[in-house]
C-alpha positions in Angstrom: 124.6 -38.9 218.2 125.1 -35.4 219.5 125.0 -34.7 223.3 122.3 -32.1 222.3 119.9 -34.9 221.8 119.9 -35.7 225.5 118.0 -38.9 224.8 117.8 -42.2 226.7 118.8 -44.9 224.2 118.2 -48.4 224.1 118.8 -51.3 221.6 116.0 -52.4 219.2 116.7 -54.8 216.4 120.5 -54.0 216.7 120.0 -50.2 216.1 120.0 -47.4 218.6 116.6 -45.9 219.1 115.8 -42.8 220.8 112.7 -42.5 223.0 112.5 -38.8 223.7 113.8 -35.2 223.3 114.5 -35.5 219.5 112.9 -32.1 219.3 116.1 -30.6 221.0 118.2 -31.9 218.1 118.6 -30.3 214.8 119.4 -33.1 212.3 121.0 -32.8 208.9 118.4 -35.3 207.7 115.2 -36.9 208.9 114.1 -40.0 206.9 110.4 -40.9 207.0 109.9 -44.6 206.3 112.0 -47.6 207.5 111.8 -49.6 204.3 114.6 -50.4 201.8 114.9 -47.0 200.2 114.7 -45.2 203.6 117.3 -47.5 205.4 119.9 -47.3 202.6 119.4 -43.6 202.2 119.7 -43.0 205.9 122.8 -45.2 206.1 124.5 -43.5 203.2 123.8 -40.0 204.5 125.2 -41.0 207.8 128.2 -42.5 206.2 129.1 -39.2 204.6 128.9 -37.4 207.9 125.4 -36.3 208.2 123.3 -36.4 211.5 120.4 -38.7 210.6 117.2 -39.7 212.3 115.0 -42.3 210.7 111.3 -42.5 211.7 109.3 -45.7 211.4 105.6 -45.9 212.3 105.8 -49.7 212.9 107.3 -51.4 215.9 110.1 -52.7 213.7 111.8 -51.7 210.6 111.4 -53.4 207.1 108.0 -55.0 207.6 107.3 -55.1 203.9 110.9 -56.2 203.0 110.5 -59.3 205.2 107.6 -60.5 203.1 109.1 -59.8 199.6 109.9 -62.8 197.5 107.7 -64.9 199.7 110.0 -64.2 202.6 113.2 -64.9 200.6 113.8 -61.3 199.4 114.7 -61.1 195.7 117.2 -58.2 196.2 117.9 -57.4 192.6 118.4 -58.9 189.0 121.8 -60.0 187.8 121.2 -58.7 184.3 124.7 -57.3 183.2 123.7 -54.8 180.6 122.5 -51.5 182.2 120.6 -50.4 179.2 118.8 -53.7 178.8 118.1 -53.7 182.7 116.5 -50.2 182.4 114.2 -51.2 179.5 112.2 -53.3 182.0 110.8 -50.1 183.3 109.4 -48.9 180.0 109.7 -45.2 178.9 110.1 -44.0 182.4 113.2 -46.0 182.9 115.4 -43.2 181.6 114.7 -41.4 184.9 116.9 -44.2 186.6 120.0 -44.0 184.4 121.8 -41.6 186.8 121.1 -43.3 190.0 121.6 -46.8 188.4 124.9 -45.7 187.0 126.2 -44.7 190.5 124.7 -47.7 192.3 123.7 -50.5 190.0 122.7 -54.1 190.6 126.1 -55.4 191.0 127.0 -52.7 193.5 123.9 -53.9 195.5 125.1 -57.5 195.4 128.6 -56.3 196.6 127.1 -54.1 199.3 125.2 -57.0 200.9 128.0 -59.4 200.5 130.2 -57.0 202.4 127.6 -57.1 205.2 127.6 -60.9 205.2 124.8 -61.7 202.8 126.0 -64.2 200.3 123.9 -64.3 197.2 122.9 -66.7 194.6 121.3 -66.2 191.0 118.2 -68.2 190.1 116.1 -68.5 187.0 115.4 -65.2 185.2 118.6 -63.8 186.8 116.8 -63.3 190.2 119.3 -62.6 193.1 118.6 -64.0 196.3 120.4 -64.5 199.7 121.7 -68.0 199.9 120.0 -68.2 203.2 116.7 -67.8 201.5 115.8 -65.5 204.4 114.7 -61.9 204.0 115.7 -61.1 207.6 119.4 -61.6 206.6 118.9 -58.6 204.2 117.2 -56.6 207.0 119.9 -57.5 209.4 122.5 -56.2 206.8 120.7 -52.9 206.6 120.5 -52.6 210.4 124.2 -53.2 210.7 125.0 -50.6 208.0 122.9 -48.0 209.8 124.3 -48.9 213.2 127.8 -48.7 211.9 127.2 -45.2 210.8 125.3 -44.1 213.9 121.8 -43.5 212.4 119.3 -42.7 215.0 116.1 -44.7 214.7 112.7 -43.9 216.3 110.1 -46.6 216.0 106.4 -46.2 216.6 106.8 -42.7 215.3 103.9 -41.9 213.0 103.8 -38.5 211.2 100.6 -36.5 211.8 101.7 -33.4 210.0 104.5 -31.9 207.8 104.7 -28.1 208.3 105.8 -26.3 205.1 106.7 -22.5 204.7 108.2 -20.8 201.7 108.8 -24.0 199.8 110.8 -25.6 202.8 109.7 -28.1 205.4 110.1 -26.4 208.7 109.3 -29.4 210.9 107.4 -32.7 211.4 104.7 -33.3 213.9 104.2 -36.8 215.2 100.9 -38.3 216.3 102.5 -38.1 219.8 102.7 -34.4 219.5 106.5 -34.3 219.3 108.0 -31.9 216.9 111.2 -32.7 214.9 113.3 -30.6 212.7 116.1 -31.1 210.2 117.9 -29.3 207.4 116.6 -31.9 204.8 113.9 -34.6 204.7 113.7 -37.8 202.8 110.2 -39.4 202.3 110.5 -43.0 201.5 107.2 -44.4 202.7 106.4 -46.6 199.9 103.2 -46.8 198.0 99.8 -48.5 198.9 100.6 -52.2 198.3 100.6 -54.5 201.3 98.9 -51.9 203.5 99.1 -54.3 206.5 102.9 -53.6 206.5 102.3 -49.9 206.9 102.2 -48.9 203.2 98.8 -47.0 203.5 99.6 -44.2 200.9 99.4 -41.4 203.5 102.4 -39.7 202.2 100.6 -39.1 198.9 98.2 -36.8 200.7 101.1 -34.9 202.4 102.8 -34.4 199.0 99.6 -33.2 197.3 99.2 -30.6 200.0 102.9 -29.4 199.3 102.0 -29.1 195.6 103.4 -32.2 194.1 101.4 -33.9 191.3 100.5 -37.5 192.2 99.8 -40.0 189.3 96.8 -41.9 190.8 98.2 -45.1 192.5 97.0 -48.4 191.3 97.9 -52.0 192.1 100.8 -53.6 190.0 102.1 -57.0 190.1 98.8 -58.4 191.4 97.0 -61.6 190.9 94.0 -61.6 188.5 90.5 -62.7 189.4 88.5 -64.5 186.6 84.8 -64.8 186.1 84.9 -68.7 185.7 83.9 -70.0 189.2 85.2 -73.5 188.4 88.7 -72.2 188.4 88.7 -73.1 192.1 89.2 -76.7 190.9 92.6 -75.8 189.7 93.8 -73.9 192.8 97.5 -74.6 193.5 98.2 -75.9 190.0 101.5 -74.6 188.7 102.1 -74.2 185.0 105.6 -74.0 183.5 106.6 -73.0 180.0 103.3 -71.8 179.0 102.2 -68.6 177.2 99.4 -66.4 178.3 97.9 -64.0 175.7 95.7 -61.0 176.6 92.9 -60.1 174.2 90.5 -57.2 174.0 88.0 -56.9 171.2 89.4 -60.2 169.9 92.7 -58.4 169.3 95.9 -59.7 171.1 97.4 -56.8 173.1 99.9 -58.4 175.4 101.7 -61.8 175.7 104.1 -63.5 178.2 105.9 -66.7 178.3 107.0 -68.6 181.5 105.4 -69.8 184.8 101.8 -69.2 186.1 99.8 -70.4 189.0 96.1 -71.0 189.5 94.5 -69.6 192.7 91.1 -70.2 194.2 89.7 -67.4 192.2 92.0 -66.8 189.2 95.7 -66.7 188.1 98.9 -65.6 189.6 102.6 -66.3 189.1 105.4 -64.3 187.4 104.0 -63.9 184.0 100.4 -63.0 185.3 101.8 -60.5 187.8 103.8 -58.9 185.0 100.8 -58.4 182.9 98.4 -57.3 185.8 99.1 -53.5 185.4 98.4 -53.7 181.6 95.2 -55.7 182.3 94.1 -53.1 184.9 94.4 -50.4 182.3 92.5 -52.5 179.7 89.6 -53.3 182.0 88.9 -49.6 182.2 88.2 -49.7 178.5 86.1 -52.9 178.3 86.1 -56.7 178.7 89.6 -58.5 178.8 90.2 -62.1 178.0 93.2 -64.3 178.8 94.0 -67.3 176.6 96.6 -69.9 177.8 98.7 -71.7 175.2 99.7 -74.9 176.9 102.2 -75.8 174.1 103.7 -72.5 172.8 106.7 -74.4 171.3 104.3 -76.2 168.9 102.1 -74.8 166.2 98.7 -76.3 165.7 99.9 -78.5 162.8 102.8 -80.0 164.7 100.7 -80.5 167.8 97.9 -82.2 165.8 100.5 -84.6 164.4 101.8 -85.4 167.9 98.2 -85.9 169.2 97.5 -88.3 166.2 100.8 -90.2 166.9 99.9 -90.5 170.6 96.4 -91.8 169.9 97.5 -94.2 167.3 99.9 -95.7 169.8 97.0 -96.1 172.3 94.0 -96.3 170.0 91.8 -98.1 172.5 92.3 -95.6 175.3 89.4 -93.6 176.5 89.6 -89.9 175.7 89.8 -89.0 179.4 92.9 -91.0 179.7 94.7 -89.8 176.6 95.9 -86.4 177.7 98.5 -87.4 180.4 101.4 -86.4 178.1 99.9 -83.1 177.1 98.5 -81.6 180.4 99.0 -81.7 184.1 96.7 -84.1 185.7 94.6 -81.6 187.6 93.9 -79.7 184.3 92.7 -82.9 182.4 89.2 -83.2 183.8 88.6 -79.4 183.2 89.8 -79.8 179.5 87.7 -82.9 179.0 84.7 -81.0 180.2 85.5 -77.9 178.3 86.1 -79.6 175.0 82.7 -81.4 174.8 84.1 -84.9 173.8 82.6 -87.9 175.5 85.2 -88.8 178.1 84.5 -92.6 177.6 84.9 -92.5 173.9 87.9 -94.3 172.6 90.4 -92.1 170.8 90.2 -94.0 167.6 86.7 -92.8 167.4 87.2 -89.1 168.0 86.3 -87.1 165.0 88.6 -84.6 163.2 86.2 -81.8 164.2 86.5 -82.9 167.8 90.3 -83.1 167.6 90.3 -79.6 166.2 88.3 -78.3 169.2 90.9 -79.8 171.5 93.8 -78.3 169.5 92.1 -74.9 169.8 91.7 -75.2 173.5 95.3 -76.4 174.1 96.5 -73.3 172.2 93.9 -70.9 173.4 92.2 -71.8 176.7 90.1 -68.8 177.6 89.3 -67.0 180.8 87.4 -63.8 181.2 89.0 -61.3 183.6 86.7 -60.1 186.4 89.2 -57.7 188.1 92.8 -57.2 189.2 93.4 -57.9 192.9 93.6 -54.8 195.0 96.5 -53.3 197.0 96.2 -56.1 199.7 97.7 -58.5 197.4 99.7 -56.3 195.0 103.4 -56.5 195.3 104.1 -52.9 194.2 102.2 -49.7 193.5 102.0 -48.2 190.1 101.6 -44.4 190.0 103.0 -41.9 192.6 105.0 -38.7 192.5 105.3 -37.4 189.0 108.9 -38.0 188.0 109.0 -34.6 186.2 109.0 -33.1 189.7 112.0 -34.9 191.0 115.7 -34.4 190.1 117.0 -37.9 188.9 120.6 -37.2 190.0 119.8 -36.3 193.6 116.2 -37.4 194.1 115.6 -33.9 195.3 112.0 -32.4 195.0 111.5 -29.6 192.5 108.7 -28.4 194.5 110.0 -28.3 198.0 113.7 -27.2 198.3 114.6 -29.5 201.2 112.7 -32.6 200.3 114.0 -35.7 198.7 111.9 -38.7 197.6 112.9 -42.3 197.0 111.6 -45.8 196.3 108.1 -46.9 195.7 106.6 -43.5 196.3 107.8 -42.5 192.8 105.8 -43.1 189.7 108.0 -45.9 188.4 107.6 -49.6 188.7 109.1 -52.7 187.0 108.3 -56.3 186.5 109.0 -59.3 189.0 112.6 -60.4 189.4 114.2 -57.9 191.7 113.6 -54.8 189.5 111.5 -52.9 192.1 113.8 -53.3 195.0 116.7 -52.2 192.7 114.7 -48.9 192.3 114.7 -48.6 196.2 118.4 -49.3 196.5 119.5 -46.9 193.7 117.2 -44.0 194.4 117.5 -44.3 198.2 121.3 -44.3 197.9 121.2 -41.3 195.6 119.0 -39.4 198.0 121.5 -40.0 200.8 124.6 -39.1 198.8 124.8 -35.3 199.7 122.8 -34.8 202.8 125.4 -33.2 205.1 124.5 -29.6 205.7 
C-alpha cells in the first residue's frame, strides 16, 4: 500500500483492511464484491503490480462461498475436455472459451493446491477440498490477496457510482466516503442467497449506466409441488432414478441421477439442474414431473421381474411385496396411489392392477406448483447481457473503465462446480491487465 493512503491498518481474516482515508488514494483498481470472482480478480491484478482495493459490504469476505456445496465448496469440475466442459453452459458457453482457455479447471485445482488446498474428485467429476471445508478455500484466497498486498475494506457498502463521459469517476459509500480508481471491477454476484449479501443491487447501478440486464431469475433451485402428502417423503433420497418433465403431455426435459424429497417438493442434483427450464415452462402453463424409479428396465422387463418376485412369495400381502423395488418410505405412498388393496395377497393381484403398478413405477407423477425463490436458489440466471462484455478481458463495452465478472453475468451452468469455475475464470481474466 502507498504511503499516500495514510490509513490505520489492522488484520481481519488474515488480510490487511483499511479503516479510513482511502479517498486520499488513487487506485489502479477498485473491486466491488468480496466473493470468489472479486477475490481472485483482485489478487491477480495486484499480482501484476496494480494498486488494488477490494470493497465488501459484509463484515467478512466470502459469505456465499462458505455455504456452497453444503459448506464443502465444490470448487470446479474435473472434466478434461474443454469443449465438453463448456457445453454445460448451453449456447452462451462460447463466451467462456477465452477466459477458460487461459485459466481452466485444472489451473484452478493447481492454484488452490499451491495455497495448501489439497483436492479430491467425487461422483460426477466434482472437485472438493479433501478437508470438506469451504473455509479452507476462503483462506487460500485470503492468503493470495495478502501475499499480493490487496487492500480490503469491510462493511463498505456502495451507495452510488458516479459516471461521466462513459467512465466511472468515483464510488460513494453509504458512510459518505468517496473512492476513486483508474478502473473498477463489479463482482457482486446475482440475487441468490440474499442473506449472504447478494441482493442484486448492482443490476440497478448497471441499468443506470446503460447496460442491458437480462431479468434475473432463480436457477438451481428446489421445486415445490402441489401434492401436500409429499411431506411424508421428506428426507428420502433417491439414487439412479430418472425424472422427466412434461408439458401438454409432451416430454420436454429429462435427467438421470440423484434426487431428494423435501417437505414441500423435490430437490437434489437432477432436480436443481432442471429447475431453470421448469421455471421457463411454468410461465407457459402447467408442468408435470414423472419419476421413473427403474429407468434401466423397460415395462416388459420390469413386469417379468415383478411376476418372478411375486411367484417366489405368492402368499405375501401386496403392501409387503415392494421392498426390492422401492425405498421403504416410498412404499406406503405407492400402495395408496396405485389403489390395490394393501392386504391382498400378490397371487390375487389382477393383471390390470399390476399394469397400474408398472405405470406408476415408471411414471410417478407430481404437478409443479412453483420453483423456489432466490432465498434457496444456488445461482442466478440472467444478468448483464454478454453482448455488452468483452469475453477476453471482461471489460464493459458501455463504460470504458468498468469490468464485470462472476454471477453478475448472464451465464450459468448445472450443479457440479461449473458456476464457481465461471467466477474463477472471468474474475482472473478481469484482473489480468489492470495496472494503469
